[in-house]
N, C-alpha and C positions, 0 to 999 in steps of 0.2 A: 619384672613380675608383678601381676596384680596382688593385692594383699593376701588373699586366701592361699595362692600358690607360694607366696613369700613365707607365710607362716609355716607351711608344710616343709619348705626347704630349710628354714632356720631350725625347726625342730629336729630335722634329720641331722643337720650339722652339729647340733648340741649333743645328740646321742653318739656321734662318731668322734667328737673332739672333747676330751676332758678339760681343755683349757677354756672352753666356752661355758657360760652359765646364763640361763634364761632368767632375767630379772622379773619380768611381769608381762603377761599377755591378758589384758582385760577383755571380757566378752562384750564387745560393743553391740548395741541394739542393731538389728539388721532388718532389711526390707526384702520381700520376695521378688525375684525377677519376674515372676508370673503375675504380680499385682499390676493392674492397669495404671498407666500414667499418661493419660492423654493419648497422643499418637507417637510416643517416644520410640517405640520399637516397631520396625517394619514387620508386617505379617508375611506369611507365606503367599506366593502368587495365587491370585484368586482364580476361580473357574470361569469368570466372566459374567456370572449371573448374580453373585452376591451383592453387587452394587445396586441391584434392583430393590434391595432391602435396606432399611434404616438401622443403623446400628445404635490408670494412674499409674619425763626425765629432766632435761633442761628447759624444755618448752612447756608452755602452759597446757595441761591436759584437758581433754574434752569432757565436759560434765554430762551426766545422763540427761539433764533437762535440756541441754543444747541439742540433743539428738531426738527430741520428742516428735519431730516431723516424720520419722520413719514409720511407714504404715505397712500393714499386712502381716501375715504370719511368717515365721521363719521357714515354713515349708508349706507348699501348696498341695492340695489333693488332686490327683489325676482323675480323669474321667473313669478309667478302669477301676480304680479304688472305690470311687463313689458308687458306681453301678454294683460292684461286688458287695459293698456294704449293704445296699438295699436288698440284694438277693439273700444275703445271710441273715437278714431279719425275718425272712419267710420261714414257715414250717418246713422241716426237713423232707416231708413227704410231698411237697409241691411238685407236680408232674414235670413242669418245664424248667425246674431249677438247674439241673445239671447241664442240659443243652444250652441254656441261656448263659451259663457261666463259661462254657466253651466258646460261644460266639463273642463274648466280650473281649477275649484275647485276640480276636481277628479284626477288631475295629481299628480304623486308621486314626490319624491325629485330629481329624475333623469330627470324629464320632460316627463315620459311615462304615458300612459293611460292603467293601468293594469286591471281595472275593465271592464268586458264585457258590451257592450252597452245595452244589454237586462236588466242587473241588474240596470244600471243607469236609463234607461227608466222607470222601475218600481218604483224606488225611487223618481224620479223627476216628474213623471206624464207626461212624454213626449213620443212620439212615437220613435221607433228605426230609422225610416226614417228621422225624423226631426233631431235626434242626428247625423246621418250620414252626413246630410247636414252641420251641425255645425262643425263636425270633418273635413270635407273638407276645410271649411273656416279657421279652426285652423291650418291646415297643410300649409296654405299659409303665416302664420305669421313668424316672426323672434323670436328666432333662428330656423333655419331649423331643422326639426326632432321633435320639440315639439309636443306632442300629439300622438306620434307613439305608436302602440300597441305591437311592437316587435323590436328587434334590426335591422332585415333586413328591415322592413318598415321605420325605422328611417333613415337608410342609403339611401334608395330609395327616400325618401322625399328630402334629401339633394341633391341628384343628379338631381332631378326634378327642384330644385331651380337654378341649374346650367345649365338647359336645356340639360341634359345628360341622359334623361330617356331611350333613345334608344342606349346608349353606350354599349361597351363590359363590362364595370364595372357593369352596371345595369343588364345585362344578367347573369353575375356571381352571383350577389346577389339574383336575382329572381330564377334561375334554379340550381345553384351549390354552394349555400352558405356554406353548411357543408364541402364541399371539400375545399373551400377557407379557412375556419377557421382552418382546419387541415393542411393548407399550402401544399397541394398535387398539386404542380404547374404543374408537368409533366402530371398528370391526367387531369387537366384543359385544357392543350394544346390539348390533344386528343379529349376531349369532345366538345371543342369550335371550333376545326379546325382552330385555329389561331396560329400565330408564337409565339415562346417563348418570344420574346421581346414585342409583343403586350399584351400577358397575363401578363407579369411582369409589364408593364406600367399600365394596368387596375387594378392590385392588389395594386400598389402604390397609385393610385387614391383613392381606397377604404380605404387604410391604413391611409390616411390623412383626412378622414371624422371623425366626432366626435360622438362616440357612446353614449355620455351623453349630451344631449342638455342643461341641467341645470347646467353644470359644472361651468360656470362663473357667476352664480347667487347665491344669498343667499337663503337658504331654509327658513330662518326666518329673521326678521329684525336683522341686525348685532349689536352685543354688542360692545361698544367701548373698545378698548384694551389699557390700560394705564399701563406702566411699573412701578413696585414698586422700581426698582433700575436702575441706569443709569451708564454705564461704558464709560469713555472717556479717550483718550490718551493725557497726558500733559507732555511736555518736555521729550518725549521718554519713559515715564512710564505710566502704566494704573492705574486709580483711579476709585473708585466706590462711589456713593453717593445715598442717598434716593431721590426719586422724590418729593421734597418738594412742588412743584407747585400744585400737586394733593393731597397731604396729608392734612387731616383736622388738624387745629390748634385750640387748646382750651386754655382758661384761666378762672380763677375764677372771677366771677362778683364782683367788689369791693363794689358795693352798698349793696348787700346781705351779704357780709362778714362784713361790718360795722354794719349792722343790728344785726348780730349774736353777736357782742360785746356790743351792746347797752343794758345797764341794764334796761332801761325802756320798752324794747320790750316785748310783751306778751309772756308768758311762752310756750304756745302751738305753737306759731310761731317760737320761738327759737328751740324747740324740732324738729319741721319739718325741719328747716334749718340745724340743726346738722346732721340729717340723710342724707339729700341731700349733705351736705358737705363731709361726709365720702364717699358717692358714687362717688362724683366728684373727690376726691383725688385718689380713687381706679382707676377710668378711666384714669386720667392723668398719674398715675404710669404705668398702663397697656400699654398705648400708648408709653410711654418712653421705656419700656422694649421691646415692639414690634419693635420699630425703632432700638434699640441697637442690638437686636438679628438678625434682617434682615440685618443690615449693617455688622455685623460680618460674616454672611454667605456669603455676597457679597464680602467682602475682601478676604475671604478664596478661593472663586471661582476664583477671579482675580489672586491670587498667584498660584493656582494649574492648572489653564487653560490658562496660558500665551501663550503656543504654539497655542492653538485654536484662541485666540485673534489676534495673529500675522499672522497665516497662514490659518485659516478657518476650516471648519467642518472636513476635513480629519485628523486634529490633535486633535480632541476632545477626552479627556479622559473620562472613565466611573468611576465616583467617587462613594464611598460608604458613607452612612449616618454616619457610625461609624467613618470613616476617618475625615469627616468634623466636627462631634460632638466633636471629640478629639481636633481638632484645635481650635474650637470656645469655648470649655469648657462647654458643656451641654450634656444632654442625647440624644441619636439618635432619640428618639420619638419627641423631640423638633424640631430637624431638619426636620423630616417628616412633622410636622404641619407647620413649618416655610416656607417650599418651596411649599406647596400645593396651587395650583392656583395662584402662583406668577410668574411674568415675569421680565426680565431684558433687557434693551436696550443695545445691543452690536454693534460692527462695522458691524455685519451681520444681523441687524434687531432685532425685539423684539422676545426673545426666552423664552419659559417656563423654570423655574428653574429646573423642573423635568427632563429636557433634559440632564442635566449634571450627572444624577444619574442612577444607575441600569444597569443590563445587561452587555454586552460587553465581551471581551476576555482578557485573561492574556497575557501581552506582553512577548514574549519569551526572549527578550534581557534584559528587565527590569521587573522581576516578580512582583515587588511591584506596577507596573502600570497596570491599566485596560484600554483596548482599547474600545472605545465606538462603539456600533453597528452601529451608524450613520457614523462613520469613515469607517467601513467595507462596508457599503452600498455604500458610495461614490466611494470607490475603485472598488467594484464589477461592478457598473454602467460604470465606465471608461473602465474596461477590456472588457465588453460586447460591448460597443460602438465602440471599436477599433478592434473587431474580424472580421474574414473573413465571410461575410454573407452567402457565399456559403458553408462554412464549419464551422458552429458555434461551440462554445466550450461547451462540456458537463459539468454537475455540478462537476464531478470528476476532470476534467481538470481545471475548474475554481478554485476549492479548491486547487489544486496543485500550480496554479499560485499565488493565495493569500498567500499560505504558503511560497513560495519563496520570497514574498515581506514583510514577517514578521508578517503575520496574521494567527495564528494557528487555522484554521477552518476545521471542518470535512465536508464531503460531504453533510450530512443531514442538517448541518447549512447553507451551501451554498444554498441548496434547499429552506430552510425556508426564508432566506434573499431575494432570487430571487423572491419568491412568494409575500413577503411583498412589493417589488418594482413593482409588477404587470408586471414582465418580463416572457415571455413564455419560456418553456424548449427548449433545443437545436433543437430537431427535428421539432418544430413548428416555430423556428426562421429562419430555412434554407430558402434561396432564390434561385430561379432558375438562373443558370448561363446565361449570355447574349450570344446568339449565334452569 
């Protein structure tokens, strides 16, 4: 179990078993799962257009100052809550207040209104005209673009917030949006009767708009993220330890243990206590085994992933469960259960333990090593970021470049990784040269 689930389970056991006593559960500082951390968490599949736009007891206990790297609030605000807060700051007699409040509940996780107003009107018992009035009010709220019914409307709302509704960028979105998304800049120059530099500047303006208004909000109330393991560097070496501050600690209640030994105690009471005593011993042993196994996995990761700890994600190895199981001395299925939904605090933030396993490529220079896909992702992003925007690199050339840098990738693998990073193909990344 991850820590939060374990805490709930242990609390339940303490309530049901009088032999168990909860010694101490300290409230460890937590980080929000919705807080950004680089590209740590994969996003929902894109609509294919967003990539046209540019986007964190016996053991020594953990001290508060050691957890100072936890960032973000314990709970993130959802888009719905943020929009409702703005509405409730308006006077009660605002005409579009009620319909706007209704429409907020129909927004999807990206902040769009995908359901036709006619269907909403029928469900909510309101007229389409009233909903349109509410939608106009919703479009005036922050973040700009919330409540849009299409990507183009989302972008036009953002330009309207900037007082750029009559700009060249707005004309492109209204009249030539498909041409823009296909990056046919020369065609735009001819249709708009504008100079290449003007068109390019307008396209840059559009590219810096946000196609997903809800990007920086939590779709649901954020769950606190508490690491099971903590890695810290001490005297030039890395050490790993359990997050004792958040781990539940149990002991046997001495009062009931003494009652179990009391010869004058009723037989039925002693039988009940014997059963609970066995259950308590089982749980204490299970918690001890969990801690030992998790700590063993953590020590193995520190040993095998030292390059990552020293130099970052570009040096991350892709480990196998067999490899770690052999080092720890258990079955691979135990490793699979041991890392599921667990996290570790590293110098680069809180990272899921699963991040260190699976996928990747064989290192051509060191066949026993597996290169993590995240390492190749980072290298691929760096290559594309430094390419000539007028002559972007094809997937075949990207593959050749990666292979010269020691990453044995096929062209189809480059295509897969590029799509996972939401990066457009070369012909759609090409920019118009400045005249």
